[in-house]
N, C-alpha and C positions, 0 to 999 in steps of 0.2 A: 729488377730495377727501383729505387727507390723513386718517389715522386718528387724528390725536391731534388735529382741529381741534375748534372748541367745536359741543358738542354741544345740544341742546333740552333733556336732561336736566340736564348739567350749570349751564346757565346758570338752570333753574329753582329748584334746590339751592341755587345763589349768590344768589338774590334775597330766598329765605329766611334765608338767613345775615345776609344788610345787614339785613331789618328785626329780626333779633335784634340784631344789632351797631347797630343806631341807638338803644337802651335804655341804652346804655355809656359814657360819654365817655371812658374810655380807647381806645377805636376810635376817635375822630375825625379821627386823622391816616391812618391803614389805611385808611378811608372816600372821604376825599378823595384818597388817591393813585388811589384805584381811579376816581375820578369824571376825576381830570385825565389818567388815563392813557387816555381812550378808554370806558371801562366796557366793556359787553362785548365786547368784539371779540379778534381771535385774541393778538395781541400781549397781551393782559393777562392770559391764562391763567393764569399763574404768580400774578400779584396775588389771582386769584380763589380761588385755592387756600389762600392768605392767608387768605383772607378767610373761607372755611369752616373752616377749623382757630381760627380767631378764635372763630368762633362756637362751634366746640364747646369753647373755653377758657369761654366764659359757661354753656354749657349745664352745666358740671360743678360751676356755682356758685364758679367763680377770677376772679382779674383779675390782668390784666398791665399791664405796661408793652410799649410799642410802641416799637419803634427806639432800645432803650436804649443808651446811650455803652458801646462797645466800645473796643479798643484800637489806639492810630496813628490817629484820628479815623475812626475806623471805629464802625456799628451792628449791635447785635443785634437781631433780628426782636423777638422774645419772651421777657422777662424778667418768673419768676412767683414770687413770694415765699410759698411756706405751710410754717406749724408749723416755723418753723426752718430751713428749705433754701431756698434759691436755686436756680432752675434756670434756666439761659440755652438758648435754643432758638431755630433757626435752620435755614431751609427753605430748599430748592433745587429747583427744577424742571426732570426732564429734557424736553428739547425733540428733536422729530424731528431729529436733523442734518443739514447740508447733504451729507454723506456719504451717509448715507441716501437723501439724495433723488437724489443724482445716482446712484444704484446702480439706479433704476427704468429698466426698457428697454422698448421697446414690440417685439410678438413677433404680426403679423396684426391689430393693432388692441388685441390685450387687454395692459396693463400689470401688470410682474411686479415683484420686489426681488430686485434679487442681491447681496442681505446676507449674503455665506455665505463660509466659509472656503474660501482658494483664490483669491479677487477679485485681479486682478493690482492695485487700490490697496487698500491693509491696512484705510485704513481703514473699507471697506466691508464687513467683517466683523461678526461676533458679537462675537468679542475687539476689531477695534478702536471698537466699540458701547461694551464694558464700559469699556475702557480710559478713552472718553469719561466715563462717569460718573465714574469715578475722581476723574480730574480736575475735574470740576464741584465734588464732594464738598472737593478739596483748595483749591479758591478759594475758599472758605468758611474756612479758616484760615489761608493763605499767599497774599497776593497783593503785586504788586510786590517778590517778593524782598523781604519781610519777613512776619512773622508778622501775620494778620490775624484781627479781630472778636474773637476767645476768649482772655484772659489763659490764664496757669498756673494751674493750678485749686490752687484753697482749701478748706479742710474746708467740707463743707456746702453747694459751689456748685460744680453737675453741669451738666455741656455736653452738648446734644443736636442733632444733626442729622438733619432729618425730610426724605427724599429721594422729592419727586413722582416715580415711572417710569414716567408714564404712554406719556412719548414714547420711552421705552429700545425699542431695536428696532424703530423707527416704530409705536408704538405698542401693540405687542405687551406690555410693559410687565414681561418676565419671570417670574424663579419663583424661590422661595426658594434654589436652586441657586444662581444669578445673585448673588443677594443675599450670601448665605454668603461668596462666592470673593471679592466686593468689597471687604466688610467684614476676613474673616479670611482668605482664600485658601484654596487647595486641600485641604489637606489632610484634610479630611473629607468629599472629594466622591468618588464613582465618577469612575475615568479616562476613562469615557466622557459625563461631563457637564462632564468638566474643561474650558475656556476654557487656550488655550496661546497663547504668541506670542512671534515669535524673539526672541530674546537678541542681543547684541551679537556674536556670531560666527556668525549666524544658524542658530545649533541654535533648538529646539522647547525651551520649558522652560513649565510652568504659571505665569499671570497671578498676579502676589501682590497678595494685599491690603492695602488698607490701612492695618493692626494689625500687618503682617508686618515687623520690623528691615527686612529685605532688598528692600522695594520702592522700585525705584526713583525714585518720583518725590518731586521737592523737597516736596513737601507733605504728603506721607508722614509724614513725622517728627513733625508738628506736630498732622496725628492722632492717632496714637499717645501725645501727651505730654498732650491735651490734649482732645478728646471721650470722653464718657464712654460712649457711646449712640450707634450708626447707627440711624434706624429708616426701612425700606423701603414707601411704599403706591404700589398699581397703582390708583387709582380704576377702577370698573366700573357701577355702580349711582347713583352719586353719592346715598348718603343719610350721615345722621349716623351709622347704625350702622359704617360703615367707618372709621370714625376710630377707634371704640371697641371694632372687634373685628379689623381685618383690620393694622395697621401691626404690620410684623416689626419688633423692634427687638434686634439684637444688641450686647452690650456689650463694651466695650477689656478685653482680657486683659490688658493695660501698668497698666490704673489699680484695675485691680478682682484685683492679687494672691491678697488674702486671703479669696476666693469671696463677697466681700459683693454680689457685685451684683444679686442675686434682691432681697436683701431691702432695698438702696436703691431699686433697681426698682417694689416694694412704694408705695413712699413719692412717685413722680413720677405729679404732678397728669393727666397725657394719658397714662399707660400704657393698654395695649390690651389686649382678653381674649387674644389670641394670644400663646404664652409668650415672653418674652426670654429669647434664646441667649445662654447664658456659656458661655466656653473657659477652659481651663485653661492 
């Protein structure tokens, strides 16, 4: 059984979330999507994450629009309007990748993961998995060779992507070092913890963060220009407290050059006790 498979405590917390959501009309499309997807099955894990996030919105005393209209015939999962601000929030779940599954080998009846630097298949490495996360985040802003979901920023409208990291590194979830490099790059990370990748000339260089101007992914440009915060969460206890305490938000220095990231984050209805990380 894979480490990111459906756990009993995940199902229990999701059932609690459903009971909360049934008291709020705006959640009806989300509940229908969950039912139509087969309810408590492995392929519905990302929808269950949405259910738990939506329940947290309700428990904090807010309402949202689910699947609000985005750009180019797309939609954004959660739109929350509060005290003159509009928050557009999109969730992305990182599932255990095909490369990670293919990296499993048998040795005398025991199975182990060969997800490590130096693997002959570069996808089957921590570095390859980190780049995969960046690609999945990027799909939320750039799809079919055009901008996706999020419009260009407007005053008092803020864009957030929350990343469900449970499937990263086949269920390890990663840590703050991984999240920092995914968002901001390796400048503040010790060399021994930095993820490197081969450049086009075959040399090794740190993997670029999505907020960095020299990130080679096409989608990174739109992340820099349109996303105010990226939040990372790898649930372990499946309690509502995790949404309140453990989401690790990283602000975009391109959109917060005036050092206002913390001030605006304090107005964010879904903020976490975990400090929002800002960079100049």
